[in-house]
VODO-863440 format. One record per residue (C-alpha): x, y, z. Coordinates in steps of 0.02 Angstrom, whole numbers, padded with zeros to 5 digits, always signed. Layout:
<fibas>
XYZ
...
</fibas>
This chain:
<fibas>
-03920+03905+04185
-04001+03826+04331
-03990+03798+04517
-04094+03711+04665
-04124+03829+04803
-04138+03721+04965
-04240+03736+05127
-04182+03752+05299
-04237+03703+05475
-04221+03802+05632
-04141+03713+05779
-04211+03804+05930
-04297+03964+05923
-04303+04096+06071
-04387+04261+06070
-04273+04383+06167
-04356+04553+06168
-04486+04650+06069
-04399+04810+05998
-04481+04977+05988
-04510+04959+05794
-04632+04818+05829
-04497+04691+05763
-04420+04554+05892
-04246+04507+05926
-04219+04318+05931
-04092+04173+05931
-04097+04023+05822
-03980+03908+05716
-04020+03894+05540
-03976+03719+05473
-03982+03689+05278
-04075+03534+05214
-04093+03462+05040
-04275+03491+05007
-04264+03598+04846
-04357+03706+04723
-04283+03728+04546
-04231+03884+04463
-04184+03936+04286
-04144+04098+04191
-04125+04106+04010
-04106+04279+03922
-04255+04343+03822
-04194+04385+03654
-04283+04521+03553
-04407+04568+03691
-04493+04714+03745
-04530+04630+03915
-04424+04651+04065
-04451+04466+04126
-04557+04326+04108
-04592+04215+04251
-04661+04026+04236
-04705+03938+04392
-04744+03747+04402
-04757+03627+04545
-04853+03706+04694
-04957+03843+04632
-04910+04019+04705
-05047+04145+04729
-05029+04332+04715
-04944+04452+04584
-04775+04401+04500
-04704+04578+04559
-04720+04525+04739
-04620+04364+04701
-04445+04370+04787
-04360+04308+04633
-04419+04457+04531
-04369+04577+04672
-04200+04509+04674
-04192+04532+04490
-04251+04714+04504
-04137+04750+04648
-03983+04688+04553
-04033+04779+04397
-04021+04944+04495
-03839+04922+04508
-03791+04809+04365
-03821+04799+04166
-03948+04642+04166
-04041+04589+04002
-04230+04544+03993
-04245+04356+04066
-04362+04223+04060
-04371+04135+04232
-04420+03957+04261
-04470+03909+04445
-04519+03739+04504
-04596+03751+04679
-04575+03610+04784
-04535+03681+04954
-04702+03712+05035
-04748+03895+05084
-04789+03967+05242
-04701+03823+05314
-04557+03885+05409
-04436+03809+05298
-04373+03970+05208
-04414+03927+05031
-04462+04102+04976
-04291+04173+05052
-04199+04036+04983
-04272+04072+04806
-04216+04249+04815
-04046+04212+04876
-04022+04081+04741
-04081+04207+04612
-03946+04336+04663
-03812+04191+04653
-03885+04130+04490
-03885+04319+04411
-03702+04339+04466
-03630+04188+04388
-03749+04191+04234
-03705+04365+04196
-03535+04375+04267
-03578+04516+04395
-03430+04481+04489
-03487+04495+04670
-03404+04410+04821
-03525+04320+04957
-03522+04482+05072
-03593+04588+04927
-03712+04452+04886
-03764+04446+05068
-03782+04621+05071
-03913+04627+04921
-04003+04470+05002
-04020+04552+05166
-04114+04693+05098
-04256+04575+05040
-04277+04481+05195
-04214+04440+05369
-04151+04265+05336
-04110+04282+05144
-03928+04319+05173
-03911+04148+05259
-03945+04050+05089
-03785+04139+05002
-03662+04028+05095
-03795+03906+05153
-03716+03822+05304
-03750+03819+05476
-03758+03981+05577
-03813+04054+05741
-03927+04202+05704
-03977+04344+05813
-04062+04506+05798
-04208+04484+05690
-04130+04336+05602
-04017+04448+05505
-03853+04431+05603
-03764+04268+05570
-03618+04188+05645
-03560+04029+05570
-03551+03883+05694
-03465+03710+05689
-03617+03592+05675
-03639+03440+05590
-03780+03319+05579
-03701+03216+05428
-03769+03042+05414
-03934+03083+05511
-04111+03093+05440
-04240+03228+05441
-04428+03184+05413
-04524+03347+05373
-04713+03342+05411
-04810+03499+05348
-05007+03475+05388
-05123+03583+05280
-05130+03718+05415
-05084+03899+05388
-04996+03979+05553
-05000+04173+05557
-04818+04231+05593
-04896+04404+05657
-05022+04311+05763
-04883+04182+05819
-04769+04328+05880
-04912+04409+05970
-04931+04271+06090
-04752+04245+06134
-04681+04314+06300
-04498+04360+06261
-04375+04294+06377
-04187+04282+06363
-04133+04101+06402
-04008+04050+06538
-03903+03974+06401
-03877+04012+06221
-03902+03885+06077
-03712+03885+06042
-03688+03806+06203
-03829+03693+06210
-03811+03601+06035
-03636+03548+06106
-03730+03414+06220
-03779+03260+06142
-03915+03263+06023
-04011+03149+06124
-04017+03277+06268
-04079+03409+06159
-04270+03358+06182
-04250+03434+06362
-04149+03591+06323
-04178+03654+06151
-04341+03732+06139
-04455+03842+06000
-04545+03979+06091
-04666+03975+05955
-04730+03803+06008
-04820+03842+06155
-04943+03963+06063
-04954+03880+05906
-04981+03712+05991
-05135+03774+06091
-05211+03846+05946
-05180+03702+05835
-05177+03535+05929
-05143+03440+05778
-04971+03516+05757
-04926+03460+05930
-04985+03290+05880
-04865+03272+05738
-04715+03312+05870
-04771+03183+05978
-04785+03053+05837
-04615+03089+05770
-04540+03052+05944
-04647+02891+05947
-04573+02838+05785
-04413+02859+05860
-04340+03034+05826
-04205+03085+05947
-04252+03264+05926
-04412+03346+05853
-04476+03524+05842
-04573+03647+05746
-04464+03752+05614
-04492+03940+05638
-04673+03984+05667
-04735+03832+05591
-04825+03747+05517
-04700+03611+05479
-04620+03495+05611
-04463+03401+05600
-04392+03251+05676
-04211+03198+05676
-04174+03014+05662
-04013+02921+05665
-04087+02796+05536
-04179+02813+05386
-04374+02799+05425
-04481+02687+05296
-04653+02723+05248
-04674+02901+05329
-04826+02949+05229
-04916+02802+05305
-04914+02891+05476
-04968+03060+05431
-05118+03052+05317
-05133+03197+05191
-04992+03290+05266
-04835+03341+05158
-04705+03222+05219
-04522+03206+05160
-04364+03137+05218
-04191+03194+05188
-04015+03136+05241
-03928+03271+05326
-03760+03341+05271
</fibas>
């Protein structure tokens, strides 16, 4: 059985306050996009192994034990009878990009195991497991636009559709430290909440909806700021960094040909929004 974990973008991101435990309360809108990995699970017959993980596509550094799909499998295995499995993963969503690729893989692993082995969980139960793996993992269970608060773990569905528009994603070969990005942000509650701001025409979002990480990240990496400027020059009606970066996206009313020509060696993709 195979599934296709998809990415997300952040429409706005406001850092509201720093909590005593060191985490930050924020507000953002998660919007799903069709940039996808692939994930397949096959039972391992007559095997003494607990699992076998094969990854192709973009290489992933580190021990398999730390991969979120393995953590998802082991989390469910604490409460359900699961056989040894072979996991094939094709990694296409860039890592450390603000697109939620690892979180999506974890959530889709939970959904895949639930269906493959008839575990009988509903969405709320799967969201509970996903939330234990990461703040934004639960978003990918229902995979629809939400207004997220808390540390990104409290989600309220919203009525928002960008269907028919196009998103251009540009990921430079730059790594942005999330810890460093948070350390340079001054928390502040905005005068208007994001669910109110997105009711404005999308042409007005440029002057209304911000990502609080951009100020410090752009200062440290002006080449990321230049990508945002270029997307506006190309005709984007709204452009922003996603999450803490380093991916920058632009939303266009029409498809944009020859995107790669504008951004050199960057990872570039265009997707129609739904």
